[in-house]
N, CA and C of each residue as an Amber inpcrd file, in Angstrom:
protein
   579
 127.6400000  73.2420000  90.4740000 128.8490000  73.3040000  91.2610000
 128.6250000  72.5340000  92.5390000 129.5420000  71.6290000  92.8820000
 129.3900000  70.7950000  94.0640000 130.0750000  71.4410000  95.2490000
 129.4320000  71.2920000  96.4150000 130.0640000  71.7550000  97.6440000
 130.8190000  70.6090000  98.2630000 131.5090000  70.8750000  99.3770000
 132.2840000  69.8280000 100.0350000 131.3800000  68.7220000 100.5420000
 130.1620000  69.0540000 100.9030000 129.2300000  68.0580000 101.4320000
 128.5270000  67.3030000 100.3160000 128.6740000  67.7240000  99.1220000
 127.9690000  67.0960000  98.0160000 126.8120000  67.9760000  97.5870000
 126.1660000  67.6260000  96.4960000 125.0810000  68.4690000  95.9870000
 123.8590000  68.4100000  96.9000000 123.1740000  69.5240000  97.0060000
 121.9310000  69.5680000  97.7750000 120.7970000  69.0300000  96.9220000
 119.8840000  68.2950000  97.5520000 118.7200000  67.8740000  96.7800000
 117.9090000  69.1030000  96.3740000 117.2650000  69.0580000  95.2240000
 116.5270000  70.2250000  94.7460000 115.4600000  70.7020000  95.7230000
 114.8020000  69.7590000  96.4370000 113.7590000  70.1600000  97.3730000
 114.3290000  71.0260000  98.4840000 115.4840000  70.6450000  99.0140000
 116.0930000  71.4000000 100.0970000 116.4850000  72.7860000  99.6390000
 117.0800000  72.8820000  98.4570000 117.5260000  74.1670000  97.9400000
 116.3460000  75.1200000  97.7640000 115.2680000  74.6610000  97.1380000
 114.1110000  75.5370000  96.9500000 113.4220000  75.8130000  98.2750000
 113.4640000  74.8590000  99.1930000 112.8680000  75.0710000 100.5140000
 113.6280000  76.1540000 101.2700000 114.9680000  76.1350000 101.1960000
 115.7790000  77.1510000 101.8620000 115.5130000  78.5310000 101.2610000
 115.4080000  78.5770000  99.9140000 115.0990000  79.8420000  99.2750000
 113.7300000  80.3390000  99.7030000 112.7560000  79.4220000  99.8200000
 111.4010000  79.7910000 100.2280000 111.3970000  80.3210000 101.6590000
 112.1250000  79.6630000 102.5690000 112.1990000  80.1260000 103.9530000
 112.8760000  81.4890000 104.0320000 113.9270000  81.6660000 103.2500000
 114.6170000  82.9490000 103.2280000 113.6770000  84.0470000 102.7640000
 112.8950000  83.7640000 101.7560000 111.9490000  84.7390000 101.2420000
 110.8970000  85.0610000 102.2940000 110.3930000  84.0530000 102.9810000
 109.4110000  84.2890000 104.0360000 110.0160000  85.1010000 105.1750000
 111.2640000  84.7930000 105.5140000 111.9440000  85.5260000 106.5820000
 112.1550000  86.9890000 106.1850000 112.5770000  87.2030000 104.9430000
 112.7720000  88.5720000 104.4590000 111.4500000  89.3250000 104.4210000
 110.4040000  88.6470000 103.9740000 109.0820000  89.2890000 103.9160000
 108.5880000  89.6290000 105.3210000 108.7980000  88.7290000 106.2660000
 108.3880000  88.9920000 107.6500000 109.1500000  90.1830000 108.2170000
 110.4490000  90.2640000 107.9460000 111.2490000  91.3970000 108.4250000
 110.7680000  92.6970000 107.7790000 110.4600000  92.6610000 106.4910000
 109.9470000  93.8320000 105.7830000 108.6020000  94.2600000 106.3750000
 107.7120000  93.2910000 106.5930000 106.3970000  93.5910000 107.1670000
 106.5330000  94.1840000 108.5680000 107.4730000  93.6780000 109.3590000
 107.6930000  94.2050000 110.7050000 108.1790000  95.6440000 110.6490000
 109.1180000  95.9390000 109.7530000 109.5920000  97.3190000 109.5940000
 108.4520000  98.2420000 109.1710000 107.6690000  97.7990000 108.2040000
 106.5290000  98.5950000 107.7320000 105.5440000  98.8350000 108.8800000
 105.2740000  97.7990000 109.6470000 104.3520000  97.9010000 110.7770000
 104.8680000  98.9050000 111.7990000 106.1510000  98.8400000 112.1330000
 106.7180000  99.7460000 113.1320000 106.6750000 101.1990000 112.6660000
 106.9250000 101.4450000 111.3760000 106.8430000 102.8020000 110.8410000
 105.4030000 103.3000000 110.9200000 104.4550000 102.4720000 110.4820000
 103.0470000 102.8660000 110.5300000 102.5880000 103.0930000 111.9590000
 102.9620000 102.1760000 112.8620000 102.5760000 102.3120000 114.2690000
 103.1200000 103.6090000 114.8510000 104.3910000 103.8940000 114.6150000
 105.0010000 105.1040000 115.1780000 104.2880000 106.3600000 114.6880000
 104.0210000 106.4140000 113.3910000 103.3470000 107.5850000 112.8320000
 101.9320000 107.7270000 113.3980000 101.1820000 106.6310000 113.4150000
  99.8060000 106.6820000 113.9070000  99.7470000 106.9900000 115.3960000
 100.6710000 106.4230000 116.1700000 100.6840000 106.6820000 117.6090000
 100.9520000 108.1650000 117.8730000 101.9270000 108.7240000 117.1740000
 102.2150000 110.1500000 117.3380000 100.9880000 110.9790000 116.9480000
 100.3510000 110.6190000 115.8530000  99.1660000 111.3410000 115.3940000
  98.0390000 111.2630000 116.4220000  97.7130000 110.0610000 116.8880000
  96.6050000 109.8980000 117.8320000  96.9240000 110.5190000 119.1850000
  98.1650000 110.4090000 119.6360000  98.5450000 111.0270000 120.9130000
  98.4040000 112.5460000 120.8220000  98.8130000 113.1260000 119.6880000
  98.6600000 114.5750000 119.5150000  97.1860000 114.9810000 119.4530000
  96.3530000 114.1500000 118.8580000  94.9220000 114.4460000 118.8370000
  94.3260000 114.4050000 120.2430000  94.7670000 113.4560000 121.0740000
  94.2940000 113.3760000 122.4630000  94.7590000 114.6040000 123.2480000
  96.0100000 114.9860000 123.0700000  96.5360000 116.1720000 123.7610000
  95.7880000 117.4180000 123.2930000  95.5390000 117.5160000 121.9830000
  94.7950000 118.6490000 121.4470000  93.3920000 118.7080000 122.0540000
  92.7490000 117.5700000 122.1740000  91.4120000 117.5300000 122.7540000
  91.4440000 117.9840000 124.2110000  92.4580000 117.5660000 124.9440000
  92.5910000 117.9940000 126.3410000  92.7600000 119.5040000 126.4380000
  93.5610000 120.0740000 125.5540000  93.8000000 121.5170000 125.5690000
  92.5270000 122.2660000 125.1920000  91.8580000 121.8050000 124.1350000
  90.6400000 122.4800000 123.6820000  89.5540000 122.4240000 124.7530000
  89.4480000 121.2960000 125.4250000  88.4320000 121.1560000 126.4650000
  88.9080000 121.6850000 127.8150000  90.1010000 122.2540000 127.8500000
  90.6870000 122.8570000 129.0550000  90.7160000 121.8800000 130.2270000
  91.1370000 120.6560000 129.9410000  91.2920000 119.6630000 131.0110000
  92.6700000 119.8250000 131.6240000  92.7010000 119.7980000 132.9350000
  94.0050000 119.8670000 133.5980000  94.5930000 118.4840000 133.8070000
  93.7350000 117.5060000 134.0470000  94.2100000 116.1410000 134.2760000
  94.3520000 115.4230000 132.9360000  95.3770000 114.5910000 132.8410000
  95.5840000 113.8050000 131.6360000  94.5300000 112.7060000 131.5590000
  94.0450000 112.4350000 130.3680000  93.0920000 111.3630000 130.1390000
  93.8860000 110.1290000 129.7150000  94.2940000 109.3270000 130.7110000
  95.1460000 108.1780000 130.4280000  94.4150000 107.1040000 129.6330000
  93.1020000 107.0060000 129.8070000  92.3370000 106.0410000 129.0180000
  92.4130000 106.4060000 127.5370000  92.3100000 107.6950000 127.2430000
  92.4010000 108.1350000 125.8440000  93.7940000 107.8680000 125.2800000
  94.8440000 108.0560000 126.0910000  96.2020000 107.7530000 125.6250000
  96.3710000 106.2540000 125.4030000  95.7470000 105.4500000 126.2510000
  95.7690000 103.9930000 126.0580000  95.0910000 103.6080000 124.7580000
  93.9450000 104.2470000 124.4830000  93.2580000 103.9970000 123.2160000
  94.1130000 104.4540000 122.0420000  94.8900000 105.5300000 122.2180000
  95.7610000 106.0010000 121.1380000  96.8010000 104.9360000 120.7910000
  97.4030000 104.3260000 121.8000000  98.3920000 103.2700000 121.5570000
  97.7260000 102.0520000 120.9260000  96.5890000 101.6470000 121.5000000
  95.8780000 100.4780000 120.9800000  95.4130000 100.7200000 119.5400000
  94.8520000 101.9050000 119.2920000  94.4200000 102.2390000 117.9310000
  95.5860000 102.2290000 116.9610000  96.7270000 102.7670000 117.3840000
  97.9000000 102.7910000 116.5020000  98.3560000 101.3710000 116.1720000
  98.3780000 100.4900000 117.1630000  98.7720000  99.0970000 116.9230000
  97.8210000  98.4170000 115.9480000  96.5270000  98.5560000 116.2150000
  95.5360000  97.8760000 115.3850000  95.4900000  98.4860000 113.9840000
  95.4690000  99.8080000 113.9140000  95.3490000 100.4450000 112.6010000
  96.5980000 100.2790000 111.7500000  97.7640000 100.1760000 112.3800000
  98.9760000  99.9020000 111.6050000  98.8350000  98.5500000 110.9070000
  98.3160000  97.5550000 111.6300000  98.1020000  96.2390000 111.0230000
  97.0110000  96.3140000 109.9550000  95.9460000  97.0760000 110.2360000
  94.8700000  97.2380000 109.2640000  95.4000000  97.9250000 107.9940000
  96.2580000  98.9480000 108.1480000  96.8380000  99.6240000 106.9880000
  97.7230000  98.6810000 106.1830000  98.4850000  97.8340000 106.8830000
  99.3050000  96.8450000 106.1730000  98.4240000  95.9010000 105.3520000
  97.3330000  95.4590000 105.9610000  96.4090000  94.5710000 105.2500000
  95.7970000  95.3170000 104.0670000  95.4130000  96.5820000 104.2900000
  94.8650000  97.3890000 103.2020000  95.8470000  97.5400000 102.0570000
  97.1220000  97.7370000 102.3730000  98.1320000  97.8430000 101.3170000
  98.3540000  96.5040000 100.6230000  98.3290000  95.3990000 101.4010000
  98.4660000  94.0830000 100.7800000  97.2970000  93.7900000  99.8380000
  96.1180000  94.3240000 100.1780000  94.9460000  94.1530000  99.3260000
  94.9170000  95.1740000  98.1830000  95.9750000  95.9920000  98.0910000
  96.1310000  97.0090000  97.0540000  95.0430000  98.0750000  97.1460000
  94.5850000  98.3450000  98.3710000  93.5820000  99.3720000  98.6130000
  94.1850000 100.7340000  98.2930000  93.5330000 101.5180000  97.5030000
  94.0100000 102.8580000  97.1750000  95.0120000 102.9170000  96.0390000
  95.1510000 101.8430000  95.2810000  96.1320000 101.8250000  94.1860000
  95.5290000 102.2080000  92.8370000  94.3380000 102.7580000  92.8540000
  93.6490000 103.0760000  91.6090000  94.4450000 104.0480000  90.7350000
  95.0960000 105.0340000  91.3470000  95.8390000 106.0530000  90.5950000
  97.3470000 105.8410000  90.6840000  97.7670000 104.6340000  90.8940000
  99.1890000 104.3130000  91.0710000 100.0410000 104.7340000  89.8730000
  99.4820000 104.6390000  88.6710000 100.2410000 104.9690000  87.4660000
  99.9610000 106.3770000  86.9610000  99.2250000 107.1550000  87.7230000
  98.9400000 108.5500000  87.3590000  99.9720000 109.4510000  88.0250000
  99.7630000 110.7460000  87.9370000 100.6530000 111.6940000  88.6110000
 100.6950000 111.3600000  90.1040000 101.8480000 111.5130000  90.7060000
 102.0620000 111.1330000  92.1000000 101.0870000 111.8370000  93.0440000
 100.7540000 113.0730000  92.7600000  99.8260000 113.8200000  93.6050000
  98.4730000 113.1210000  93.6870000  97.9710000 112.6150000  92.5670000
  96.6790000 111.9160000  92.5650000  96.7390000 110.6600000  93.4150000
  97.8150000 109.9160000  93.2800000  97.9830000 108.6860000  94.0580000
  98.0140000 108.9850000  95.5490000  98.7570000 110.0200000  95.9420000
  98.8750000 110.3840000  97.3630000  97.5200000 110.8190000  97.9080000
  96.8400000 111.7090000  97.2230000  95.5590000 112.2200000  97.7110000
  94.4860000 111.1340000  97.7320000  94.4880000 110.2700000  96.7400000
  93.5030000 109.1870000  96.7110000  93.7260000 108.2250000  97.8710000
  94.9900000 107.8570000  98.1150000  95.2740000 106.9680000  99.2500000
  94.8650000 107.6210000 100.5680000  95.1270000 108.9100000 100.7120000
  94.7190000 109.6150000 101.9330000  93.2100000 109.5550000 102.1070000
  92.4740000 109.7610000 101.0320000  91.0220000 109.7290000 101.0930000
  90.5120000 108.3400000 101.4660000  90.9870000 107.3160000 100.7740000
  90.5360000 105.9440000 101.0190000  90.8800000 105.5070000 102.4410000
  92.1060000 105.7760000 102.8780000  92.5000000 105.3370000 104.2070000
  91.8590000 106.1830000 105.3100000  91.4850000 107.4350000 105.0320000
  90.7180000 108.2280000 106.0010000  89.3590000 107.5780000 106.2220000
  88.6820000 107.2100000 105.1440000  87.4010000 106.5030000 105.2740000
  87.5810000 105.1880000 106.0160000  88.6510000 104.4860000 105.6940000
  88.9680000 103.1960000 106.3180000  89.1650000 103.3630000 107.8270000
  89.9180000 104.3810000 108.2370000  90.1930000 104.6170000 109.6580000
  88.9220000 105.0280000 110.3960000  88.1240000 105.9160000 109.8150000
  86.8780000 106.3260000 110.4760000  85.9330000 105.1340000 110.6070000
  85.8140000 104.3420000 109.5610000  84.9860000 103.1390000 109.6210000
  85.4680000 102.1710000 110.6820000  86.7680000 101.9940000 110.7520000
  87.3190000 101.0940000 111.7660000  87.0790000 101.6500000 113.1700000
  87.2030000 102.9600000 113.3470000  86.9580000 103.5870000 114.6530000
  85.5170000 103.3400000 115.1080000  84.5740000 103.4990000 114.1900000
  83.1710000 103.2450000 114.5150000  82.9800000 101.7880000 114.9190000
  83.5340000 100.8700000 114.1440000  83.4250000  99.4430000 114.4460000
  84.0370000  99.1220000 115.8060000  85.2030000  99.6960000 116.0790000
  85.8820000  99.4530000 117.3540000  85.0240000  99.9150000 118.5310000
  84.4710000 101.1160000 118.4600000  83.6510000 101.6420000 119.5550000
  82.3870000 100.8210000 119.7570000  81.7890000 100.3500000 118.6770000
  80.5920000  99.5190000 118.7970000  80.9450000  98.1930000 119.4740000
  82.0460000  97.5750000 119.0790000  82.4660000  96.2960000 119.6780000
  82.7570000  96.4770000 121.1710000  83.4830000  97.5360000 121.5310000
  83.7860000  97.7890000 122.9490000  82.4950000  98.0310000 123.7290000
  81.5660000  98.7770000 123.1490000  80.2930000  99.0490000 123.8150000
  79.4680000  97.7990000 124.0210000  79.3630000  96.9660000 122.9900000
  78.6050000  95.7170000 123.0970000  79.2750000  94.7970000 124.1140000
  80.6050000  94.7820000 124.1110000  81.3530000  93.9620000 125.0750000
  81.0550000  94.4250000 126.5030000  80.8270000  95.7220000 126.6820000
  80.5440000  96.2870000 128.0050000  79.0730000  96.1540000 128.3970000
  78.2530000  95.5830000 127.5300000  76.8580000  95.3460000 127.8640000
  75.8800000  96.3770000 127.3300000  76.3390000  97.2850000 126.4980000
  75.4380000  98.2730000 125.9090000  74.9030000  97.7470000 124.5770000
  73.8540000  98.3790000 124.0860000  73.3210000  98.0080000 122.7790000
  74.1940000  98.6480000 121.6940000  73.9630000  98.2360000 120.4560000
  74.7280000  98.8040000 119.3470000  74.4400000 100.3000000 119.2300000
  73.1610000 100.6840000 119.3730000  72.7980000 102.1030000 119.2710000
  73.4720000 102.9210000 120.3790000  73.5390000 102.3770000 121.5900000
  74.1950000 103.0810000 122.6910000  75.7060000 103.1310000 122.4850000
  76.2440000 102.1460000 121.8150000  77.6880000 102.0540000 121.6140000
  78.1830000 102.8840000 120.4470000  77.2670000 103.2420000 119.5470000
  77.6780000 103.9790000 118.3540000  78.3330000 105.2830000 118.7810000
  79.5720000 105.5240000 118.3340000  80.3030000 106.6970000 118.8240000
  79.7370000 108.0140000 118.2960000  79.9210000 109.0240000 119.0900000
  79.5500000 110.3710000 118.6540000  80.8280000 111.0270000 118.1360000
  81.2020000 110.6460000 116.9380000  82.4290000 111.1520000 116.3250000
  82.2910000 112.6480000 116.1080000  83.2900000 113.3860000 116.5350000
  83.2930000 114.8290000 116.3400000  82.1220000 115.5240000 116.9940000
  81.6620000 114.9900000 118.1340000  80.5320000 115.5960000 118.8340000
  79.1950000 115.1170000 118.3040000  79.2100000 114.2090000 117.3400000
  77.9830000 113.6440000 116.8130000  77.3690000 114.4250000 115.6700000
  77.9110000 115.5680000 115.3280000  77.3500000 116.3660000 114.2440000
  78.0590000 116.0470000 112.9270000  77.3940000 116.3920000 111.8420000
  78.0020000 116.2000000 110.5200000  79.2710000 117.0470000 110.4120000
  79.2110000 118.2850000 110.9240000  80.4040000 119.1500000 110.8890000
  81.5590000 118.5370000 111.6720000  81.2520000 117.9090000 112.8080000
  82.2930000 117.2700000 113.6110000  82.9340000 116.1010000 112.8840000
  82.1070000 115.2890000 112.2240000  82.6250000 114.1460000 111.4650000
  83.4770000 114.6370000 110.2920000  83.0020000 115.6590000 109.5900000
  83.7750000 116.2160000 108.4720000  85.0870000 116.8310000 108.9560000
  85.0430000 117.4760000 110.1190000  86.2510000 118.0700000 110.6890000
  87.2760000 116.9910000 111.0350000  86.8160000 115.9230000 111.6650000
  87.7200000 114.8150000 111.9980000  88.2800000 114.1830000 110.7280000
  87.4130000 113.9790000 109.7350000  87.8630000 113.4050000 108.4620000
  88.9010000 114.2760000 107.7830000  88.6640000 115.6010000 107.7870000
  89.6240000 116.5220000 107.1720000  90.9570000 116.5000000 107.9180000
  90.8940000 116.4340000 109.2490000  92.1240000 116.3760000 110.0540000
  92.9160000 115.1160000 109.7340000  92.2370000 113.9630000 109.6890000
  92.9190000 112.7110000 109.3600000  93.4870000 112.7500000 107.9450000
  92.7080000 113.2670000 107.0090000  93.1470000 113.3450000 105.6160000
  94.4480000 114.1350000 105.5050000  94.4730000 115.3170000 106.1100000
  95.6700000 116.1720000 106.0450000  96.8340000 115.5260000 106.7900000
  96.5470000 114.8730000 107.9270000  97.6130000 114.2350000 108.6990000
  98.2300000 113.0580000 107.9540000  97.4730000 112.4190000 107.0780000
  97.9970000 111.2790000 106.3290000  98.7800000 111.6800000 105.0780000
  98.6810000 112.9280000 104.6610000  99.3840000 113.3640000 103.4460000
 100.8950000 113.1510000 103.5410000 101.5770000 113.6030000 104.6150000
 103.0280000 113.3580000 104.6490000 103.3750000 111.8770000 104.6840000
 102.5680000 111.1050000 105.3920000 102.8190000 109.6620000 105.4940000
 102.7900000 109.0130000 104.1180000 101.6980000 109.2380000 103.3650000
 101.5960000 108.6150000 102.0510000 102.4960000 109.2860000 101.0210000
 102.8130000 110.5530000 101.2000000 103.7550000 111.2050000 100.2960000
 105.1250000 110.5250000 100.3810000 105.6080000 110.2870000 101.5960000
 106.8860000 109.5960000 101.7540000 106.8330000 108.1920000 101.1780000
 105.7360000 107.4850000 101.4150000 105.6190000 106.1090000 100.9220000
 105.5750000 106.0730000  99.3990000 104.8400000 106.9760000  98.7890000
 104.7150000 106.9820000  97.3300000 106.0090000 107.4580000  96.6630000
 106.6430000 108.4750000  97.2180000 107.9280000 108.9260000  96.6650000
 108.9610000 107.8130000  96.7890000 108.9500000 107.1280000  97.9220000
 109.8580000 105.9980000  98.1250000 109.6010000 104.9000000  97.0970000
 108.3460000 104.6530000  96.7910000 107.9860000 103.6340000  95.7950000
 108.5400000 104.0090000  94.4250000 108.4820000 105.3020000  94.0810000
 108.9000000 105.7460000  92.7510000 110.4190000 105.8080000  92.6240000
 111.1030000 106.4120000  93.5910000 112.5530000 106.5870000  93.4400000
 113.3560000 105.4770000  94.1090000 112.7000000 104.6700000  94.9300000
 113.3820000 103.5940000  95.6290000 113.6360000 103.9740000  97.0800000
 113.4260000 103.0140000  97.9520000 113.5670000 103.2510000  99.3900000
 114.9720000 103.7050000  99.7570000 115.9660000 103.0480000  99.1940000
 117.3520000 103.4200000  99.4960000 117.6810000 104.8390000  99.0750000
 117.2000000 105.2280000  97.9050000 117.4670000 106.5820000  97.3970000
 116.8040000 107.6320000  98.2820000 115.5780000 107.3690000  98.7300000
 114.8790000 108.3270000  99.5900000 115.6210000 108.5080000 100.9060000
 115.9920000 107.4010000 101.5340000 116.6970000 107.5100000 102.8190000
 118.0710000 108.1500000 102.6390000 118.7070000 107.9020000 101.5080000
 119.9890000 108.5380000 101.2300000 119.8180000 110.0490000 101.1350000
 118.7720000 110.4920000 100.4350000 118.5040000 111.9230000 100.3210000
 118.2030000 112.5550000 101.6740000 117.4940000 111.8320000 102.5180000
 117.0710000 112.3830000 103.8050000 118.1690000 112.3580000 104.8660000
 119.0400000 111.3680000 104.8370000 119.9500000 111.1490000 105.9620000
 121.4120000 111.4720000 105.7080000 121.8240000 111.6710000 104.4840000
 123.2420000 111.9590000 104.2280000 123.4890000 113.4540000 104.2210000
 124.6790000 113.8130000 104.6650000 125.0640000 115.2310000 104.7110000
 125.2130000 115.8130000 103.3280000 125.0000000 117.1070000 103.2690000
 125.2190000 117.8190000 102.0130000 124.0110000 117.7630000 101.0990000
 123.9790000 118.6740000 100.1990000 122.9050000 118.7130000  99.2220000
 123.3220000 117.9060000  98.0150000 122.4460000 117.0620000  97.5990000
 122.7300000 116.2510000  96.4150000 121.6630000 116.5350000  95.3700000
 122.0880000 116.5240000  94.1530000 121.1420000 116.6960000  93.0640000
 120.6760000 115.3020000  92.6790000 119.3880000 115.1460000  92.6270000
 118.8200000 113.8450000  92.3030000 117.9520000 113.9870000  91.0680000
 118.1720000 113.1610000  90.0850000 117.3500000 113.2100000  88.8780000
 116.6770000 111.8650000  88.6930000 115.4490000 111.9310000  88.2680000
 114.7190000 110.7060000  87.9650000 114.8670000 110.4150000  86.4920000
 115.0400000 109.1460000  86.1890000 115.0600000 108.7360000  84.7900000
 113.6270000 108.6720000  84.3050000 113.3970000 109.1020000  83.1050000
 112.0500000 109.0500000  82.5490000 111.6650000 107.6080000  82.2970000
 110.4020000 107.3310000  82.6380000 109.8770000 105.9940000  82.3570000
 109.4630000 105.9290000  80.8930000 109.6410000 104.7750000  80.2700000
 109.1740000 104.6370000  78.8860000 107.6450000 104.7570000  78.8480000
 107.1480000 105.4590000  77.8570000 105.6990000 105.6660000  77.7480000
 105.0210000 104.4810000  77.1310000
């Protein structure tokens, strides 16, 4: 079909489609990043506040809140990269519960590993040795590390549950269920075996 200007050369048409796809992908990635950042920032800020309460500090630790924002920004990007690399997709075709719990486990290890790397880099940048920079996660004890890991694991369950349910029923359907008034009955169509 010809337009008023005449036919477009094939290169231009496919180039426009390619740019549109890149633009759509960038917008999708930005939305995903903002959702991840918001969730992680809320999680890390609550952990900082919890630590202040447990340690009975009266003054706010603004450096820790700054690290919470910075960690949320960096880890949101790291999680996006992890998802692009299909990290944690081993049980994608199994029962949804397995997929959610496996992703929580893998990304908990990923976050703790990244936290250790971050603290070592900041320490070395400040002139300390790697051994001096190595963080004392959870007070430095095995119980402290396991406690932090368990806290992160449980905190990530709702995040990955929403993401996995959205993947199965569709993003639009999930948001429709969550944001529209009234109770709606929703049925999933069975997948062919």
